[in-house]
KEKE-3310 file (N, C-alpha, C; in steps of 0.2 Angstrom, whole numbers, plus 5000, padded with zeros to 4 digits):
npx = (4945:4938:4942:4937:4932:4944:4950:4941:4944:4957:4956:4949:4958:4959:4969:4982:4999:5011:5026:5034:5032:5036:5050:5054:5050:5058:5070:5069:5066:5053:5039:5026:5016:5018:5013:5000:4996:4997:4987:4976:4975:4978:4977:4970:4980:4983:4975:4973:4963:4963:4973:4980:4980:4970:4961:4970:4978:4987:4992:4994:5002:5005:5015:5013:5025:5028:5033:5033:5025:5022:5010:5006:4991:4981:4964:4953:4937:4936:4948:4962:4977:4993:5005:5017:5028:5035:5047:5043:5053:5059:5064:5057:5044:5030:5030:5021:5020:5010:5009:5017:5033:5036:5047)
npy = (5024:5013:5012:5003:4992:4988:4984:4973:4964:4961:4956:4945:4937:4938:4941:4945:4943:4952:4948:4959:4966:4956:4956:4969:4971:4961:4967:4979:4975:4973:4965:4953:4953:4965:4973:4969:4974:4988:4990:4986:4996:5008:5023:5029:5039:5044:5042:5032:5031:5028:5019:5004:4986:4988:4999:5009:5013:5023:5018:5024:5019:5013:5002:4989:4990:5004:5008:5017:5015:5015:5008:5002:4997:4988:4985:4973:4966:4955:4953:4959:4967:4967:4979:4987:4991:5002:5012:5028:5042:5054:5066:5067:5068:5075:5080:5072:5062:5061:5070:5073:5082:5097:5098)
npz = (4976:4988:5005:5014:5007:5002:5014:5017:5007:5010:5023:5020:5014:5000:4990:4978:4975:4968:4958:4958:4970:4979:4977:4980:4993:4999:4997:5004:5017:5022:5028:5024:5034:5039:5028:5027:5040:5037:5027:5034:5044:5039:5028:5013:5003:4990:4975:4960:4948:4935:4932:4924:4924:4933:4944:4956:4971:4984:4999:5016:5031:5048:5056:5069:5076:5074:5062:5047:5032:5015:5004:4988:4980:4969:4963:4958:4953:4961:4968:4978:4973:4977:4974:4976:4989:5001:5012:5015:5009:5019:5014:5002:5005:5015:5032:5039:5030:5020:5009:4994:4993:4984:4970)
capx = (4944:4935:4947:4933:4932:4951:4951:4938:4947:4963:4954:4946:4964:4958:4975:4987:5005:5015:5033:5038:5032:5040:5057:5055:5049:5064:5076:5067:5065:5046:5036:5019:5012:5018:5009:4993:4994:4996:4981:4970:4974:4980:4972:4972:4983:4983:4970:4974:4958:4964:4978:4979:4974:4965:4962:4975:4979:4993:4990:4999:5000:5010:5015:5013:5031:5028:5037:5029:5025:5017:5008:5002:4987:4976:4959:4948:4931:4937:4955:4967:4983:4999:5009:5023:5028:5042:5047:5044:5059:5057:5066:5052:5037:5029:5032:5016:5021:5004:5010:5024:5036:5038:5054)
capy = (5017:5012:5008:4998:4987:4985:4980:4967:4959:4959:4951:4938:4934:4939:4944:4942:4946:4952:4947:4965:4967:4951:4958:4976:4970:4958:4973:4984:4972:4974:4959:4952:4954:4973:4976:4968:4979:4995:4990:4986:5002:5014:5027:5031:5046:5045:5038:5031:5027:5026:5013:4998:4984:4989:5005:5007:5018:5023:5018:5026:5016:5012:4995:4989:4993:5011:5009:5020:5011:5016:5002:5003:4991:4988:4981:4970:4965:4949:4952:4964:4966:4970:4981:4988:4994:5006:5016:5034:5046:5061:5071:5068:5068:5080:5077:5067:5057:5061:5074:5074:5089:5100:5097)
capz = (4979:4995:5010:5018:5002:5002:5020:5017:5003:5014:5029:5017:5010:4992:4989:4974:4976:4962:4959:4960:4977:4983:4976:4983:5000:5002:4997:5009:5024:5023:5028:5022:5039:5040:5023:5029:5045:5034:5023:5038:5048:5035:5024:5006:5002:4983:4971:4953:4945:4928:4931:4920:4922:4938:4948:4961:4976:4988:5006:5021:5037:5052:5058:5076:5078:5072:5055:5042:5026:5009:5000:4982:4979:4964:4965:4953:4956:4965:4971:4979:4970:4980:4968:4979:4996:5003:5017:5012:5011:5022:5009:4997:5008:5020:5039:5040:5024:5016:5003:4991:4993:4978:4970)
cpx = (4941:4940:4943:4933:4939:4952:4948:4941:4954:4961:4952:4952:4962:4963:4980:4993:5009:5023:5037:5038:5036:5048:5058:5054:5055:5070:5075:5065:5058:5042:5029:5015:5012:5013:5002:4991:4993:4989:4975:4969:4976:4975:4975:4974:4983:4979:4972:4969:4959:4970:4976:4983:4968:4966:4966:4975:4985:4990:4996:4997:5006:5009:5014:5019:5033:5032:5031:5030:5020:5016:5004:4998:4983:4970:4954:4942:4931:4943:4958:4974:4988:5004:5016:5023:5035:5041:5048:5050:5057:5059:5061:5045:5036:5030:5027:5016:5014:5005:5017:5026:5037:5045:5056)
cpy = (5018:5008:5002:4991:4983:4981:4973:4962:4957:4954:4945:4935:4934:4943:4941:4946:4946:4950:4953:4967:4962:4954:4964:4975:4966:4963:4978:4982:4974:4967:4959:4954:4962:4976:4975:4973:4986:4995:4990:4992:5008:5018:5028:5038:5048:5040:5038:5028:5025:5021:5007:4992:4985:4996:5004:5014:5017:5023:5020:5023:5015:5005:4995:4992:5000:5012:5012:5017:5014:5009:5004:4996:4993:4984:4979:4969:4959:4949:4959:4963:4970:4972:4982:4991:4997:5010:5023:5038:5053:5067:5072:5069:5073:5076:5072:5061:5056:5065:5074:5081:5091:5100:5097)
cpz = (4986:5000:5013:5013:5002:5008:5020:5013:5007:5019:5026:5014:5002:4989:4983:4975:4970:4963:4960:4967:4981:4983:4980:4991:5003:5002:5002:5016:5026:5023:5026:5028:5040:5034:5025:5035:5042:5031:5028:5043:5045:5032:5017:5005:4995:4979:4964:4949:4938:4927:4928:4923:4927:4942:4954:4966:4980:4995:5011:5027:5041:5055:5066:5079:5076:5066:5050:5035:5021:5005:4994:4981:4973:4966:4959:4957:4962:4970:4973:4977:4974:4975:4971:4986:4997:5009:5014:5014:5013:5018:5003:4999:5014:5027:5041:5035:5020:5010:5001:4991:4985:4976:4963)
residu = (MET:ASP:ILE:LEU:GLU:ILE:ARG:LYS:LYS:CYS:ARG:ASP:ASP:LEU:ILE:GLU:VAL:THR:SER:HIS:ILE:LEU:LEU:ARG:CYS:GLN:GLN:ARG:SER:ILE:SER:TYR:LYS:GLU:ILE:LYS:GLU:VAL:ILE:LEU:ASN:GLY:GLU:ILE:ILE:GLU:ASP:TYR:PRO:GLU:ASP:TYR:PRO:TYR:PRO:SER:CYS:LEU:ILE:LEU:GLY:TYR:THR:ILE:GLY:LYS:LYS:VAL:ILE:HIS:VAL:VAL:VAL:GLY:MET:SER:GLU:THR:LYS:LEU:TRP:LEU:ILE:THR:ALA:TYR:ILE:PRO:ASP:PRO:GLU:ARG:TRP:SER:GLU:ASP:PHE:LYS:THR:ARG:LYS:GLU:GLY)
# end
């Protein structure tokens, strides 16, 4: 997936929010504003081109307040789909939060 295309859809508010991400963000105290910050300033660390119904990817980013967040997004021709977001667990991720630890 192309981070520039993802950012364009985000800036243009061509975003669909799933009920799953709404629930998870409420549980994890992650705001919509923080998700947009991560998408607009983060980087793709995993790509899932075979995901259904749309290809998706995992984006790593930092909020203005320095909170590290992973966001999973899917992308159709016209929309960006917010799937889930979470604070990565240091026990499961490398120090820079880009690589999953073997386990």
